[in-house]
C-alpha positions in Angstrom: 0.0 0.3 0.0 1.0 3.5 -0.6 2.3 5.7 2.3 0.2 8.0 3.7 2.6 10.7 2.3 2.7 9.1 -1.0 -1.2 9.1 -1.1 -0.8 12.9 -0.2 1.5 13.9 -2.6 -0.4 11.6 -5.7 -3.5 13.5 -5.0 -1.7 16.6 -4.6 -0.2 16.3 -8.4 -3.3 14.8 -9.6 -5.1 18.1 -8.7 -2.7 20.4 -9.9 -2.9 18.6 -13.2 -6.2 18.9 -13.5 -6.4 22.2 -12.6 -3.8 23.2 -15.5 -5.1 20.6 -17.6 -8.3 23.4 -18.0 -5.5 26.0 -19.0 -3.1 24.1 -20.6 -4.1 23.4 -24.0 -1.3 21.9 -24.9 -1.4 18.9 -22.5 -1.7 15.7 -23.9 -0.8 14.4 -27.2 -1.2 16.8 -30.2 -2.0 13.9 -32.3 -3.7 10.6 -32.1 -1.7 7.6 -30.7 0.2 6.2 -33.7 0.0 9.1 -35.4 2.4 11.8 -36.5 3.0 13.3 -32.7 1.1 10.6 -30.8 4.5 9.3 -29.3 4.7 13.1 -27.6 3.1 13.2 -24.1 3.1 16.8 -23.1 1.7 17.3 -19.8 -0.1 20.1 -18.0 3.3 22.0 -17.3 3.6 21.6 -21.0 7.0 19.5 -20.5 7.1 16.6 -23.5 8.1 13.6 -21.4 9.2 11.9 -24.5 11.8 14.8 -25.4 12.8 15.2 -22.0 13.7 11.6 -21.3 14.8 10.8 -24.7 12.3 7.8 -25.5 10.2 7.2 -28.5 7.6 4.6 -26.5 4.4 6.0 -25.7 3.7 7.1 -22.3 0.6 6.6 -19.9 0.2 9.2 -17.4 -2.4 11.8 -16.2 -2.5 13.9 -19.3 -2.1 11.1 -21.5 -4.1 8.0 -21.4 -4.5 6.5 -24.7 -1.8 4.2 -25.9 -1.8 2.7 -29.2 -2.4 -1.3 -29.5 0.5 -3.2 -30.4 3.6 -0.9 -29.7 5.4 -1.1 -26.4 4.7 1.8 -23.8 6.0 3.2 -20.7 4.0 3.8 -17.2 6.1 5.9 -15.2 7.1 6.0 -11.7 8.3 8.8 -10.2 10.0 8.7 -6.5 11.1 12.1 -5.3 13.5 12.6 -2.4 14.9 15.2 -0.2 18.6 16.6 -0.9 21.5 15.0 1.4 21.8 18.3 3.2 18.7 19.1 5.3 17.4 15.3 5.4 15.6 14.4 8.4 15.0 11.2 9.4 12.2 8.9 11.8 13.9 8.1 14.9 15.8 4.7 14.8 15.9 5.1 11.0 19.6 5.0 9.7 19.8 5.3 6.0 22.1 3.3 3.7 23.2 6.1 2.1 23.8 9.7 2.7 21.6 10.9 0.1 18.1 9.9 -0.2 17.9 9.4 -3.6 21.1 7.1 -2.9 19.5 5.5 -0.4 16.5 4.5 -2.4 18.2 3.3 -5.8 20.5 1.0 -3.8 17.5 -0.4 -1.8 15.4 -0.6 -5.1 15.9 -4.6 -6.6 12.9 -5.0 -8.6 9.7 -3.2 -10.2 6.9 -5.6 -10.9 3.6 -4.6 -13.1 0.5 -6.7 -13.2 -2.0 -6.0 -15.8 -5.6 -7.1 -15.4 -5.5 -8.4 -12.4 -7.4 -10.3 -11.1 -9.1 -11.8 -14.5 -8.3 -14.5 -17.1 -5.9 -12.1 -19.1 -3.6 -11.1 -15.8 0.1 -10.7 -16.9 3.0 -9.8 -14.6 6.3 -8.8 -15.5 9.3 -8.1 -13.2 11.9 -5.9 -14.5 15.5 -5.5 -12.2 16.1 -2.0 -10.9 19.2 -1.6 -12.5 18.3 -1.6 -16.1 15.0 1.1 -15.6 15.8 3.5 -13.5 17.3 7.0 -14.0 18.6 9.6 -11.6 19.3 12.6 -14.5 16.3 14.3 -14.5 14.8 16.2 -11.1 11.3 17.1 -9.9 11.4 20.6 -11.1 12.1 19.5 -14.7 9.0 17.1 -14.9 6.9 19.6 -13.4 8.0 23.2 -13.4 7.3 25.4 -10.6 5.3 22.7 -8.6 8.0 21.7 -6.2 9.8 24.9 -5.2 13.3 23.4 -5.6 15.2 20.8 -7.8 14.2 17.9 -5.9 16.1 14.7 -6.6 14.0 11.9 -8.3 14.1 8.4 -9.7 12.8 8.0 -12.4 11.5 4.2 -13.4 11.0 3.9 -17.2 10.1 0.1 -17.6 9.4 -0.8 -21.2 6.0 -2.7 -21.2 4.6 -5.3 -23.8 2.1 -4.4 -26.3 -1.6 -4.6 -25.2 -4.8 -5.5 -27.4 -7.3 -3.0 -28.1 -9.8 -1.8 -25.0 -9.3 -1.0 -21.5 -6.6 -2.6 -19.2 -6.0 -1.7 -15.6 -1.9 -1.7 -14.7 -0.9 -2.1 -11.0 2.9 -0.9 -10.4 4.9 -2.3 -7.6 8.1 -1.3 -6.3 10.5 -4.0 -4.5 12.7 -3.0 -1.6 15.3 -5.0 0.0 15.4 -2.7 3.2 13.2 0.1 4.7 14.0 3.6 2.7 13.0 7.3 4.3 13.0 10.2 1.7 14.1 12.4 4.0 11.5 15.2 4.1 9.7 14.2 7.6 10.5 12.5 10.4 7.2 10.6 10.2 7.8 7.3 9.0 3.9 7.4 7.8 4.5 10.0 5.2 8.0 9.3 4.3 9.1 6.0 4.4 8.1 2.9 2.2 8.9 -0.8 4.0 11.2 -3.3 2.8 9.3 -6.0 0.5 6.8 -4.9 -2.4 4.7 -1.6 -1.9 1.9 -1.1 -4.5 1.4 2.7 -6.2 -1.6 3.4 -7.5 -3.3 1.5 -10.5 -4.5 3.6 -13.2 -6.7 2.4 -16.2 -5.3 2.1 -19.7 -6.8 2.8 -22.8 -5.5 1.1 -26.0 -6.8 2.0 -29.1 -6.3 1.3 -33.1 -3.4 3.2 -34.3 -4.3 6.0 -36.4 -2.0 5.9 -39.7 
């Protein structure tokens, strides 16, 4: 399950994105998936995520919810931490690495995606963390002005297999070798993830026939 803090951040970001989506006509894809600019996902902060990360796969996030059937795609997971200087932790917690971001990456062993769980179409994909995590993009680059500082961030970008036309549900789990805290607060319910698997918010993903 998500920590209280993580749920708070998720809902706050979603609310911000919803508000900005009404103001930013550039949000979303310029053209339908599979047609011209379909592989360029522009968020409500007018950031082209494909350009930012240098990837060609279609990205599924709040502002880009439709994917072309038959194409590989990415459901990004973002984990934001405090800077090394100024980090605070719950009583008794000792990070394995001085910088919270390094601590998270050192403990992240795998990421699991479950597609259509609980149905006859269920599929599970497990990725080794070393090949899908990037730390070269900070939170402000993805959402300029939303965070107040260029907080360090882990971007988990697993390349998922194509799915058939229709709506699917994707659930994501991060798997840690030991407990991790992000350095923002001393409250473990708001700042920490336990060892083992932690589920992030599940999302529906609509897959359509490519429009060429």
